[in-house]
C-alpha positions in Angstrom: 0.0 0.0 0.0 2.8 2.4 0.9 4.7 1.5 -2.3 1.5 2.2 -4.3 1.1 5.5 -2.7 4.7 6.5 -3.3 4.3 5.5 -6.9 1.3 7.6 -7.4 3.1 10.6 -5.8 6.2 10.2 -7.9 4.1 9.9 -11.0 2.1 13.0 -10.1 5.3 15.0 -9.5 6.7 13.8 -12.9 3.6 14.8 -14.8 3.5 18.1 -13.1 7.1 18.8 -13.9 6.6 17.8 -17.5 3.5 19.9 -17.9 5.0 23.1 -16.5 4.8 25.8 -19.2 8.0 27.2 -20.4 8.6 31.0 -20.2 7.6 32.5 -23.5 9.4 35.6 -24.6 7.2 37.7 -26.9 9.2 40.1 -29.0 7.0 43.0 -30.0 6.8 43.9 -33.7 9.0 46.8 -34.7 6.9 49.9 -34.8 6.2 51.3 -38.2 7.4 54.9 -38.0 6.4 55.8 -41.6 4.8 59.3 -41.9 3.0 60.7 -44.9 4.0 64.1 -46.1 1.2 65.7 -48.1 2.5 68.3 -50.6 1.0 71.4 -52.3 2.3 73.1 -55.4 3.9 76.4 -54.6 2.0 78.9 -56.7 2.2 82.5 -57.5 -0.8 84.8 -56.7 -1.9 84.5 -60.3 -2.2 80.7 -59.9 0.9 79.8 -61.9 3.5 77.5 -60.3 6.9 78.7 -59.3 9.1 78.1 -62.3 12.3 76.2 -61.9 13.7 77.7 -58.6 15.7 74.5 -57.6 14.8 75.4 -54.0 17.6 74.6 -51.6 17.0 75.3 -48.0 14.1 76.4 -45.9 13.8 78.7 -42.8 10.9 80.3 -40.9 10.6 84.0 -39.9 7.4 85.5 -38.4 5.1 82.7 -39.7 6.6 83.0 -43.2 8.9 80.5 -44.9 12.0 81.6 -46.9 13.9 79.6 -49.5 16.7 80.1 -51.9 17.7 78.9 -55.4 20.9 77.0 -56.3 23.1 77.4 -59.4 21.0 75.1 -61.6 17.9 77.2 -61.2 16.4 79.5 -63.8 18.4 82.7 -63.8 15.4 84.8 -62.7 15.3 82.8 -59.4 18.9 83.1 -58.4 20.5 85.3 -55.7 17.1 86.1 -54.1 15.2 85.0 -51.0 11.7 83.8 -51.8 8.9 84.2 -49.2 6.1 81.5 -49.0 2.9 81.4 -47.0 2.9 77.9 -45.5 -0.9 77.9 -45.0 -1.6 78.4 -48.7 1.7 77.4 -50.3 1.6 80.8 -52.1 4.7 82.6 -53.2 4.3 85.9 -51.4 7.3 87.7 -52.9 10.9 87.4 -54.1 13.5 89.9 -52.9 15.5 91.9 -55.3 18.8 90.4 -56.4 21.2 90.4 -53.5 23.5 93.4 -53.2 27.1 93.0 -52.1 29.0 94.8 -49.4 32.4 96.4 -50.1 33.9 93.5 -48.1 32.5 90.9 -50.4 33.3 92.8 -53.5 37.0 93.0 -52.5 37.1 89.3 -51.6 38.6 86.5 -53.6 35.2 85.1 -54.1 33.1 88.0 -55.5 33.2 86.8 -59.1 31.7 83.5 -58.1 29.2 84.8 -55.6 27.9 87.5 -58.0 27.2 85.2 -61.0 25.7 81.8 -60.5 26.8 80.6 -57.0 25.6 77.2 -55.9 23.8 78.3 -52.7 22.6 75.1 -51.0 21.1 75.8 -47.6 19.7 78.5 -45.3 19.7 79.0 -41.5 18.5 82.0 -39.5 20.8 83.3 -36.7 18.6 82.8 -33.6 20.3 85.9 -32.0 19.3 88.2 -34.8 16.6 87.1 -37.2 17.6 89.7 -39.8 20.8 87.6 -40.3 20.7 84.5 -42.4 23.6 82.2 -43.4 23.9 80.2 -46.6 26.7 77.9 -47.9 28.1 77.1 -51.3 28.7 73.7 -52.9 29.7 73.3 -56.5 32.0 76.0 -57.9 33.2 74.0 -61.0 31.3 76.4 -63.3 33.2 79.4 -62.2 36.8 78.6 -63.1 39.9 78.9 -60.9 40.7 81.5 -58.4 43.4 84.1 -59.2 46.9 83.0 -58.6 47.1 85.1 -55.5 43.9 83.8 -54.1 44.6 80.2 -55.0 47.9 80.3 -53.1 46.0 81.5 -50.1 43.0 79.2 -50.3 44.3 76.0 -52.0 44.5 73.9 -48.8 40.8 73.3 -48.4 40.9 69.7 -47.2 38.1 69.0 -49.7 37.3 70.6 -53.1 39.7 72.6 -55.2 37.5 75.7 -54.9 36.7 76.2 -51.2 33.3 75.8 -49.6 32.1 79.3 -48.5 30.0 80.3 -45.6 28.1 83.4 -46.5 26.3 86.0 -44.3 23.1 87.6 -45.6 21.4 90.6 -44.0 17.8 91.5 -44.5 17.1 95.2 -44.7 13.9 97.1 -43.6 12.9 97.6 -47.2 13.0 93.9 -47.9 16.3 93.9 -49.8 19.0 91.5 -48.9 22.7 92.1 -48.8 25.5 89.6 -49.0 27.7 91.2 -46.3 30.5 88.7 -45.4 32.0 85.5 -46.7 34.5 83.1 -45.2 36.0 79.9 -46.6 35.8 76.6 -44.7 38.7 74.3 -44.2 38.3 70.6 -43.4 41.2 68.9 -41.6 42.9 66.3 -43.8 42.3 63.7 -41.1 38.5 64.1 -41.7 38.9 62.4 -45.1 36.2 64.5 -46.7 37.4 63.9 -50.3 37.1 66.1 -53.4 33.4 65.9 -54.5 32.4 69.3 -55.8 28.7 68.3 -56.2 28.4 66.2 -53.0 29.4 68.8 -50.4 27.6 70.7 -47.7 23.8 70.8 -48.3 22.4 71.4 -44.8 22.7 74.1 -42.1 21.3 74.4 -38.6 22.3 76.8 -35.8 22.1 76.7 -32.0 21.6 79.7 -29.8 25.3 79.7 -28.7 26.4 80.3 -32.3 27.2 76.7 -33.2 26.5 76.1 -36.9 26.0 72.5 -38.0 27.0 71.6 -41.6 25.5 68.5 -43.2 27.8 66.8 -45.8 26.3 64.6 -48.5 29.2 62.2 -48.5 32.9 61.8 -47.6 35.6 59.7 -49.3 34.1 56.6 -47.8 30.6 57.4 -49.1 29.3 58.3 -45.6 27.2 61.3 -44.7 28.8 63.6 -42.1 28.0 66.5 -39.9 30.6 69.2 -39.0 30.4 72.4 -37.1 31.8 75.9 -36.7 31.0 78.5 -34.1 30.1 82.0 -35.3 30.9 84.6 -32.7 31.4 88.4 -32.9 34.8 88.0 -34.4 34.0 85.2 -36.9 33.8 87.5 -40.0 36.5 89.9 -39.0 39.0 87.7 -40.9 39.0 86.1 -44.3 41.3 83.3 -43.2 40.0 79.7 -43.3 37.5 78.8 -40.7 38.5 75.3 -39.6 35.5 73.0 -39.1 35.2 70.6 -36.2 33.2 67.3 -36.0 30.8 66.9 -33.1 30.5 63.4 -31.7 27.1 62.4 -33.2 25.8 58.9 -33.8 25.0 59.0 -37.5 23.9 56.0 -39.5 26.7 54.1 -41.3 26.3 52.4 -44.7 28.1 49.7 -46.5 27.1 50.8 -49.9 25.0 53.3 -51.9 24.6 57.0 -51.6 22.8 58.3 -48.5 23.3 62.1 -48.4 22.1 64.7 -46.0 20.3 67.3 -48.0 18.9 69.5 -45.3 19.2 70.2 -41.5 17.2 71.9 -38.8 17.6 72.0 -35.1 14.7 71.4 -32.8 14.7 71.7 -29.0 12.2 70.0 -26.6 12.6 70.3 -22.8 16.2 71.6 -23.1 17.1 68.6 -25.2 18.2 69.4 -28.8 17.9 67.2 -31.9 19.0 67.7 -35.4 16.4 66.7 -38.0 18.1 65.8 -41.3 16.6 65.3 -44.7 18.0 62.1 -46.1 16.8 62.6 -49.6 17.9 59.4 -51.3 16.4 57.3 -48.5 13.1 59.2 -48.2 13.8 59.4 -44.5 14.0 62.0 -41.7 16.9 61.3 -39.4 16.4 62.4 -35.8 19.9 63.0 -34.5 20.6 63.5 -30.8 22.7 66.7 -30.6 24.3 65.4 -27.4 25.6 62.3 -29.2 24.2 60.0 -26.6 21.5 58.2 -28.6 21.5 56.5 -31.9 19.8 58.3 -34.8 16.1 57.5 -35.3 15.3 56.9 -39.0 11.7 57.9 -39.9 10.5 56.8 -43.4 8.5 59.3 -45.3 5.9 58.7 -48.0 5.6 61.8 -50.2 2.1 62.5 -51.7 0.8 65.3 -53.8 -2.5 66.7 -52.7 -5.3 65.9 -55.1 -7.5 68.3 -57.1 -10.6 67.9 -59.2 -8.5 66.3 -61.8 -6.4 64.0 -59.6 -6.8 62.2 -56.3 -3.9 62.3 -53.8 -1.0 60.3 -55.3 2.4 59.0 -54.2 5.5 60.6 -55.8 8.2 58.5 -57.4 10.9 60.9 -56.5 10.4 63.9 -54.3 14.0 64.9 -53.6 13.4 66.9 -50.3 16.0 69.6 -49.9 15.1 71.9 -47.0 13.1 71.6 -43.8 12.2 73.7 -40.8 10.0 73.4 -37.7 7.3 76.0 -37.1 5.1 75.6 -34.1 4.4 71.8 -34.0 4.8 71.2 -37.8 7.7 70.2 -39.9 7.7 71.9 -43.2 9.7 70.4 -46.1 10.5 71.8 -49.6 11.8 69.7 -52.5 14.4 70.5 -55.1 13.1 69.1 -58.4 15.6 66.7 -59.8 15.3 67.2 -63.6 16.5 63.7 -64.4 13.7 62.0 -62.4 11.0 64.6 -61.9 8.7 63.5 -64.8 8.5 60.1 -63.2 6.1 61.6 -60.7 3.6 62.6 -63.4 1.1 59.8 -62.8 -1.6 62.4 -63.0 -1.7 63.9 -66.5 -3.1 67.2 -65.2 0.1 67.8 -63.3 2.6 66.9 -66.1 3.3 70.5 -67.1 4.1 71.4 -63.5 6.7 68.7 -63.5 8.1 70.0 -66.8 8.4 73.4 -65.2 10.4 71.9 -62.4 8.0 73.4 -59.9 8.6 72.6 -56.2 6.1 71.5 -53.6 5.7 72.3 -50.0 5.1 69.4 -47.7 4.0 69.3 -44.0 4.4 66.6 -41.3 3.1 67.0 -37.7 6.0 66.5 -35.2 5.8 63.3 -33.2 6.9 63.7 -29.5 8.1 60.1 -29.6 10.9 61.1 -32.0 12.6 63.2 -29.3 12.3 60.9 -26.3 
């Protein structure tokens, strides 16, 4: 009887042990962070689209957006600031062609800056909103510097013709002057490489004067972010300004082109993040300015807002180029890429707009989770 009882007990323990459920680890599915950016054609008051401005950079001042044209734009759009109403995507005005201070006129770079400079980004100085900075990229159209200037500025650490940081000043009458210019030098150890059309395309600025510069690619094909600090003495010299490299955790790639084509700085609860436009990837990169957290990559689907002739439709190639935060909205402007732009014309009614290389203005609500 005792043996029987023991046998029953052992059997029960064995069955219980075998039937115990194993710990199940459930891995949550990766959250889909994709956002939809709905775009409107930027139109003039007469209803016509903005013709071939090759918009490069976007800033916000007093509820108005400002953009600038690069060297491949129609001549009529170059060397001007263009004001846009974000609520209606209407081109409010374009400034007169920039004037040039005596300092710029006497510089080694006046011939380039006064003809068809490749101005590739904009940033407002948070200490004085009448001051805006832009930066040059491709100067292969302009020819070499004079022998005297070339001997002074040949050691760029990057392209043969130096990258230029340019100061613009807005006047009370709406005119804009190019007041100062200073060339940038990249330390040889940074391995930037000589890529005239893959240079700096993004600018962002902190309240302490730190200017972040987004590079399309270096000699290893990687996007980079550099910095300089603009203080009261920055433009008192025309010597090279030597860039530094903040310790940021940017994405690294084994192949392909993954350029940064726009930058803006956004601060939440004393924590700052750079928002980068990764044009080729159709992504927004949320980059911790303190360099403590890895970059968050947010996929973007670009759509054109529908009309009576077309429903909303997805673009094949948007080529975002500038972005800025205003209130709780991220505004994005594109730089029509002539080689690919007509691929977007799935709606026949919009085909002429693509042929005119007209840009669109997109909006995306900010997500607090991006900055946690």
